[in-house]
Every structure is written in structure tokens, then in C-alpha cells.
C-alpha positions in Angstrom: 0.7 -126.8 -66.2 -2.7 -125.7 -65.2 -6.3 -125.5 -66.8 -6.8 -121.2 -65.5 -9.4 -119.8 -67.9 -7.2 -117.8 -69.9 -5.7 -120.8 -71.4 -9.1 -122.4 -71.2 -10.5 -119.3 -73.3 -7.4 -120.3 -76.0 -7.8 -124.5 -76.0 -12.1 -123.4 -77.0 -13.1 -125.2 -74.0 -17.1 -124.3 -73.6 -17.7 -122.2 -71.4 -21.0 -122.7 -69.1 -23.3 -120.2 -66.7 -24.8 -121.9 -63.9 -28.9 -121.4 -63.3 -30.1 -119.4 -61.4 -32.5 -122.6 -59.1 -33.0 -120.7 -55.8 -32.0 -123.3 -52.9 -32.7 -122.7 -49.0 -29.8 -120.5 -46.5 -28.8 -120.2 -43.8 -26.0 -118.2 -41.5 -23.8 -120.8 -39.6 -23.8 -118.2 -36.1 -25.2 -119.2 -32.7 -28.5 -116.9 -33.2 -29.0 -119.6 -36.3 -29.3 -122.7 -34.3 -32.9 -122.7 -33.4 -33.2 -122.9 -37.3 -31.5 -125.7 -37.7 -31.7 -127.9 -34.6 -33.1 -130.9 -36.2 -30.7 -131.2 -38.7 -28.6 -134.8 -38.2 -26.5 -134.1 -40.5 -25.3 -130.9 -39.1 -23.3 -131.2 -36.1 -23.3 -126.9 -34.8 -21.0 -127.7 -32.1 -18.3 -130.0 -33.4 -18.7 -127.5 -36.5 -19.4 -130.7 -39.6 -22.0 -131.4 -41.8 -23.4 -134.9 -43.5 -22.9 -134.4 -47.2 -25.4 -137.2 -50.0 -22.5 -138.7 -50.4 -21.7 -139.5 -47.1 -18.3 -137.8 -47.0 -17.7 -135.3 -43.8 -17.3 -131.6 -43.8 -15.6 -129.1 -41.7 -17.4 -125.8 -41.5 -16.9 -123.0 -39.8 -18.7 -120.4 -37.7 -20.2 -117.7 -40.5 -20.5 -120.2 -43.0 -23.5 -120.8 -45.1 -25.0 -124.0 -45.2 -27.6 -124.5 -48.2 -31.4 -127.2 -48.5 -30.9 -128.2 -52.6 -33.6 -129.0 -54.2 -32.9 -132.8 -53.9 -33.1 -131.4 -49.5 -29.0 -132.1 -49.7 -27.0 -130.1 -48.0 -23.4 -128.5 -47.9 -21.9 -125.1 -46.4 -20.7 -122.5 -48.2 -17.9 -120.0 -47.3 -19.9 -116.4 -46.3 -17.5 -114.1 -48.6 -18.0 -117.0 -51.8 -21.7 -117.0 -50.8 -22.3 -113.3 -51.0 -20.3 -113.3 -54.0 -22.1 -115.8 -55.5 -26.1 -115.8 -54.4 -28.6 -113.3 -53.9 -32.2 -112.9 -52.1 -34.6 -114.8 -54.4 -37.5 -112.1 -52.8 
């Protein structure tokens, strides 16, 4: 069995909302390369990024690189980014 939203609701699992904490985001496209040319954790040519935990992840052109409050970085797929993030200003 897999836990689903429906099963969690039936079981009375607590539900949470992620806090709206602002983060910086850069779309990983060649036109933005100047914005991350000094970011040593990101290898745009090989499409990899090293996380705070020391894990290396692959990304696709068009994904977004997020810079968090502790200056940690991670990537998010373009469609997920647009569905879950909105501009602060």
C-alpha cells in the first residue's frame, strides 16, 4: 500500500502548509549564464548542481536554480516552479 492524500486524510495524519519564505531563483538557460558564472556548485555545461548535503543532481535546461535562506542551492523543474512559486514584488 502507498500513502496517498486520501489515505492520510482517513488516517488523521496532520496536514501542513509550507511557510512562504522568499528565495532567489534563476532560470537555467544560456541567456542567464552570466548570473551564475561564478557559482562553483553549478556546472551548466554538464547540467549538474551540488547541494548543501554534498549530493550531485542533474538538471535540464529551463529548470530553475533556487538560492535559499542559508545560501543552499537546489533545482526545480520548470512546471513545478511555475505551479508553486510566485514573484515577491
